[in-house]
TORZA-968338 format. One record per residue (C-alpha): residue in one letter; z, y, x. Coordinates in pm, whole numbers, plus 50000, padded with zeros to 5 digits. Layout:
N
{r = A; Z = Z; Y = Y; X = X}
...
END
This chain:
114
{r = M; Z = 37144; Y = 86684; X = 74510}
{r = R; Z = 37450; Y = 86622; X = 74727}
{r = V; Z = 37402; Y = 86250; X = 74676}
{r = H; Z = 37045; Y = 86268; X = 74807}
{r = F; Z = 37156; Y = 86471; X = 75108}
{r = A; Z = 37428; Y = 86218; X = 75187}
{r = M; Z = 37181; Y = 85927; X = 75156}
{r = V; Z = 36930; Y = 86098; X = 75387}
{r = A; Z = 37203; Y = 86175; X = 75643}
{r = L; Z = 37325; Y = 85815; X = 75627}
{r = A; Z = 36969; Y = 85681; X = 75672}
{r = L; Z = 36910; Y = 85909; X = 75972}
{r = A; Z = 37236; Y = 85801; X = 76131}
{r = A; Z = 37149; Y = 85433; X = 76084}
{r = C; Z = 36803; Y = 85486; X = 76229}
{r = S; Z = 36948; Y = 85672; X = 76525}
{r = I; Z = 37194; Y = 85392; X = 76599}
{r = A; Z = 36923; Y = 85126; X = 76562}
{r = C; Z = 36682; Y = 85314; X = 76789}
{r = N; Z = 36946; Y = 85367; X = 77058}
{r = S; Z = 37058; Y = 85004; X = 77052}
{r = N; Z = 36697; Y = 84881; X = 77078}
{r = S; Z = 36619; Y = 85100; X = 77376}
{r = A; Z = 36936; Y = 84989; X = 77555}
{r = T; Z = 36858; Y = 84621; X = 77517}
{r = A; Z = 36481; Y = 84639; X = 77550}
{r = P; Z = 36366; Y = 84479; X = 77876}
{r = Q; Z = 36216; Y = 84718; X = 78125}
{r = S; Z = 35862; Y = 84622; X = 78214}
{r = V; Z = 35830; Y = 84599; X = 78590}
{r = P; Z = 35477; Y = 84556; X = 78718}
{r = P; Z = 35427; Y = 84235; X = 78914}
{r = P; Z = 35401; Y = 84279; X = 79289}
{r = Q; Z = 35044; Y = 84316; X = 79408}
{r = P; Z = 34927; Y = 84065; X = 79666}
{r = K; Z = 34877; Y = 84181; X = 80022}
{r = F; Z = 34749; Y = 84034; X = 80346}
{r = S; Z = 35011; Y = 83830; X = 80528}
{r = K; Z = 34988; Y = 83734; X = 80894}
{r = A; Z = 34873; Y = 83387; X = 80786}
{r = D; Z = 34596; Y = 83541; X = 80571}
{r = I; Z = 34477; Y = 83751; X = 80865}
{r = Q; Z = 34469; Y = 83447; X = 81094}
{r = K; Z = 34281; Y = 83245; X = 80830}
{r = A; Z = 34017; Y = 83518; X = 80797}
{r = E; Z = 33975; Y = 83532; X = 81177}
{r = V; Z = 33939; Y = 83152; X = 81195}
{r = D; Z = 33688; Y = 83154; X = 80907}
{r = I; Z = 33476; Y = 83422; X = 81077}
{r = R; Z = 33484; Y = 83237; X = 81411}
{r = A; Z = 33384; Y = 82906; X = 81247}
{r = K; Z = 33099; Y = 83064; X = 81050}
{r = F; Z = 32938; Y = 83221; X = 81358}
{r = E; Z = 32990; Y = 82909; X = 81570}
{r = Q; Z = 32807; Y = 82710; X = 81300}
{r = K; Z = 32518; Y = 82954; X = 81340}
{r = G; Z = 32502; Y = 82879; X = 81714}
{r = F; Z = 32688; Y = 83181; X = 81854}
{r = V; Z = 32943; Y = 83156; X = 82133}
{r = V; Z = 33235; Y = 83350; X = 81984}
{r = E; Z = 33452; Y = 83527; X = 82241}
{r = Q; Z = 33691; Y = 83722; X = 82017}
{r = V; Z = 33762; Y = 83796; X = 81652}
{r = T; Z = 34020; Y = 84064; X = 81573}
{r = L; Z = 34123; Y = 84201; X = 81234}
{r = I; Z = 34395; Y = 84458; X = 81162}
{r = R; Z = 34549; Y = 84565; X = 80832}
{r = D; Z = 34419; Y = 84905; X = 80710}
{r = S; Z = 34614; Y = 84878; X = 80386}
{r = D; Z = 34789; Y = 84604; X = 80192}
{r = R; Z = 34459; Y = 84466; X = 80061}
{r = H; Z = 34205; Y = 84565; X = 80330}
{r = L; Z = 34140; Y = 84450; X = 80687}
{r = S; Z = 33894; Y = 84581; X = 80943}
{r = G; Z = 33798; Y = 84473; X = 81291}
{r = F; Z = 33522; Y = 84312; X = 81493}
{r = A; Z = 33373; Y = 83989; X = 81618}
{r = K; Z = 33249; Y = 83975; X = 81977}
{r = M; Z = 33008; Y = 83693; X = 82052}
{r = A; Z = 32708; Y = 83591; X = 82253}
{r = A; Z = 32378; Y = 83458; X = 82128}
{r = K; Z = 32175; Y = 83213; X = 82331}
{r = Q; Z = 31833; Y = 83354; X = 82412}
{r = S; Z = 31577; Y = 83124; X = 82568}
{r = G; Z = 31314; Y = 83253; X = 82804}
{r = L; Z = 31037; Y = 83085; X = 82997}
{r = L; Z = 31249; Y = 83000; X = 83296}
{r = R; Z = 31608; Y = 82997; X = 83173}
{r = T; Z = 31849; Y = 83049; X = 82887}
{r = K; Z = 32072; Y = 83357; X = 82891}
{r = L; Z = 32349; Y = 83487; X = 82668}
{r = V; Z = 32304; Y = 83820; X = 82490}
{r = E; Z = 32624; Y = 83994; X = 82379}
{r = V; Z = 32651; Y = 84071; X = 82006}
{r = N; Z = 32924; Y = 84278; X = 81837}
{r = K; Z = 32976; Y = 84278; X = 81462}
{r = T; Z = 33200; Y = 84506; X = 81255}
{r = C; Z = 33404; Y = 84296; X = 81011}
{r = T; Z = 33604; Y = 84377; X = 80698}
{r = A; Z = 33806; Y = 84174; X = 80449}
{r = T; Z = 33922; Y = 84275; X = 80101}
{r = M; Z = 34184; Y = 84105; X = 79884}
{r = D; Z = 34167; Y = 84082; X = 79506}
{r = E; Z = 34413; Y = 84302; X = 79312}
{r = S; Z = 34566; Y = 84021; X = 79106}
{r = T; Z = 34535; Y = 83712; X = 79325}
{r = S; Z = 34568; Y = 83650; X = 79695}
{r = Q; Z = 34202; Y = 83551; X = 79731}
{r = F; Z = 33995; Y = 83754; X = 79973}
{r = I; Z = 33639; Y = 83790; X = 80094}
{r = W; Z = 33518; Y = 83898; X = 80436}
{r = E; Z = 33195; Y = 84040; X = 80569}
{r = C; Z = 33059; Y = 84110; X = 80918}
{r = K; Z = 32766; Y = 84347; X = 80973}
END
């Protein structure tokens, strides 16, 4: 009986040492940094919005986006639409609310103006 007790105690001690050495050398898993909007990303989104509305025939006066959080932008686009009448063409001011959202795992983003 004493022999069995000694063998169990020895096995527990060996397991304890092995478990402690594994936890000391095991690499700590650090989550990768999440992408966030940089100044260059913000400028690119503003340029993309401006270009899209100019392609549609608007005269874009201003596009401004600010960072709400690391992966979300909000702002506006101020532009004028050409409206033709019988006698002359005039510009009608149009304001759109714009947002941009970045993917959690990549630095790709999408924007939308309503």
